[in-house]
C-alpha positions in Angstrom: -0.2 0.3 -0.2 2.8 2.7 0.8 4.9 2.0 -2.6 1.5 2.9 -4.5 1.1 5.7 -2.4 4.2 7.0 -3.0 4.0 6.1 -6.3 1.0 8.2 -7.0 2.5 10.9 -4.2 5.6 11.1 -7.2 3.1 11.3 -10.4 1.4 14.4 -8.4 4.5 16.1 -7.7 5.4 15.7 -11.1 2.7 17.3 -12.4 2.8 20.4 -10.2 6.3 20.9 -10.7 5.4 20.7 -14.5 3.4 23.8 -13.8 6.4 25.4 -12.6 5.1 25.1 -9.3 8.2 26.1 -6.7 6.6 24.0 -4.0 6.4 20.8 -6.2 9.6 21.5 -7.4 11.7 21.7 -4.2 10.2 18.8 -2.9 11.6 16.9 -5.7 14.7 18.6 -5.0 14.9 17.5 -1.4 13.7 14.1 -1.9 16.0 13.4 -4.7 19.6 15.7 -4.3 21.4 13.2 -1.7 21.3 10.6 -4.3 21.9 13.1 -7.4 24.9 14.4 -5.4 26.4 11.0 -5.1 26.2 11.0 -8.7 27.8 13.9 -9.3 30.3 13.1 -6.7 31.5 9.9 -8.6 32.3 12.0 -11.6 33.8 15.5 -9.7 36.1 15.1 -7.1 35.6 18.5 -5.1 31.9 18.1 -3.3 31.5 22.2 -3.5 32.2 21.6 -7.5 29.9 18.3 -8.0 26.9 20.5 -5.9 26.7 22.8 -8.4 26.7 20.3 -11.0 23.9 19.0 -9.5 21.6 22.0 -9.1 22.2 23.1 -12.9 21.3 19.0 -13.4 17.8 20.1 -11.7 17.3 23.2 -13.1 17.9 21.1 -16.6 15.6 18.4 -15.5 12.9 21.3 -13.9 12.9 22.9 -17.9 12.6 19.6 -19.4 10.2 17.1 -17.4 7.7 17.5 -20.1 10.4 15.5 -21.4 9.6 12.7 -19.0 6.5 10.6 -20.2 7.0 8.1 -17.4 8.1 4.8 -19.2 10.7 4.2 -16.8 11.2 5.8 -13.2 11.8 9.4 -12.8 14.7 8.9 -10.6 16.7 6.9 -13.9 15.8 9.7 -15.8 17.2 12.3 -13.7 20.3 9.9 -13.0 21.4 10.4 -16.4 20.8 14.2 -16.4 23.3 14.3 -13.5 26.0 12.1 -15.6 25.4 13.7 -18.8 26.1 17.5 -17.1 29.1 16.0 -15.4 30.7 15.3 -18.3 29.8 17.8 -19.9 31.6 19.7 -16.7 34.5 18.1 -17.0 34.7 18.3 -20.8 33.8 22.3 -20.4 36.8 22.5 -18.1 39.2 20.0 -20.2 39.5 18.0 -17.1 38.3 15.0 -19.7 41.0 12.7 -21.3 41.6 9.1 -23.0 45.0 7.4 -22.7 45.7 5.9 -26.3 44.7 2.4 -26.6 47.0 -0.2 -26.4 46.1 -4.0 -26.5 43.4 -5.6 -23.8 45.4 -8.0 -21.5 42.5 -10.6 -20.5 44.1 -11.5 -17.2 42.0 -12.9 -14.4 39.8 -10.0 -12.8 39.8 -10.3 -9.0 36.6 -8.6 -7.0 37.1 -6.8 -4.0 33.8 -6.9 -1.4 33.7 -3.9 0.9 32.0 -4.6 3.9 32.0 -1.0 5.7 30.9 2.8 4.7 34.7 3.3 5.9 36.0 1.3 3.1 33.4 2.3 0.4 34.8 6.0 0.7 38.6 4.6 0.8 37.6 3.6 -2.8 36.2 6.5 -4.0 39.1 8.1 -2.9 41.0 5.7 -5.1 38.8 5.8 -7.4 39.1 9.9 -7.4 43.2 9.7 -8.1 42.6 7.6 -11.3 42.9 9.8 -14.7 40.3 11.2 -15.3 39.6 9.1 -18.7 40.0 5.8 -16.6 37.5 7.4 -13.8 34.7 8.6 -16.1 34.4 5.2 -17.8 35.1 2.7 -14.5 32.2 5.0 -12.9 29.5 4.5 -16.2 30.1 0.7 -16.4 31.4 -0.5 -12.8 29.1 1.8 -10.8 25.9 3.2 -13.1 25.9 -0.2 -15.2 26.4 1.6 -18.8 27.3 -0.9 -21.9 30.3 -0.1 -23.8 28.3 0.9 -26.3 26.3 3.4 -24.8 29.6 5.1 -23.0 31.5 5.3 -26.7 28.3 7.0 -27.6 28.1 9.3 -24.9 31.7 10.1 -24.9 32.5 10.0 -28.6 35.2 7.6 -27.9 35.0 4.0 -29.5 34.3 1.0 -28.0 37.5 -0.3 -27.7 38.5 3.0 -26.1 35.9 2.6 -23.6 37.1 -1.1 -23.1 40.9 -0.2 -22.7 40.0 2.6 -20.3 38.4 0.4 -18.2 40.9 -2.3 -18.1 43.2 0.0 -17.3 41.4 2.2 -14.5 40.9 -1.5 -12.6 44.5 -2.6 -13.3 45.6 0.5 -11.6 42.7 0.4 -8.8 43.7 -3.7 -8.4 47.7 -2.0 -8.0 46.8 0.5 -5.8 44.5 -1.8 -3.4 47.7 -4.6 -3.6 50.1 -1.8 -2.5 48.2 -0.7 0.3 47.0 -4.3 1.3 50.6 -5.1 1.7 51.4 -1.7 3.3 48.7 -2.6 6.1 49.8 -5.8 6.8 53.4 -5.1 7.0 54.4 -7.4 4.4 57.4 -5.8 2.6 
């Protein structure tokens, strides 16, 4: 019963927001801002800049609400706007760079399981240290769930470049995690 009420309330809020009802827009903002800031923060290291991008994304979303037809979730639609806004900001700031393609080494991938929020925060810091091209593709693929064809189209690169960037990002993250594990456990 609660899910139906929540869905109906969201539909009503969206209808009001489409008519430029500021109160409804504020409620939508408050409902989705924490998740959308998290999305922008995955791409943009500085939290205040990520927040600026998020606010710009909400502005775009509110001016384009008529294009949301309800096929799929509003959150998913809004998330895509935030991803595109983050990518646009990185392009505008000339922070988006892709390393040259090299043959992809198909070595065994090792899964890393994180249990605590502290570990997740630590991993985000490691991701922040990746070169921007690696970081962008890694987040889009591993976090957002984009396919290589979608990443290639969104970023204006080839699918093989997307795959190469992902491979290099994973390899570099694995190297960083291994180095820290050796330091943590006193292994030379």
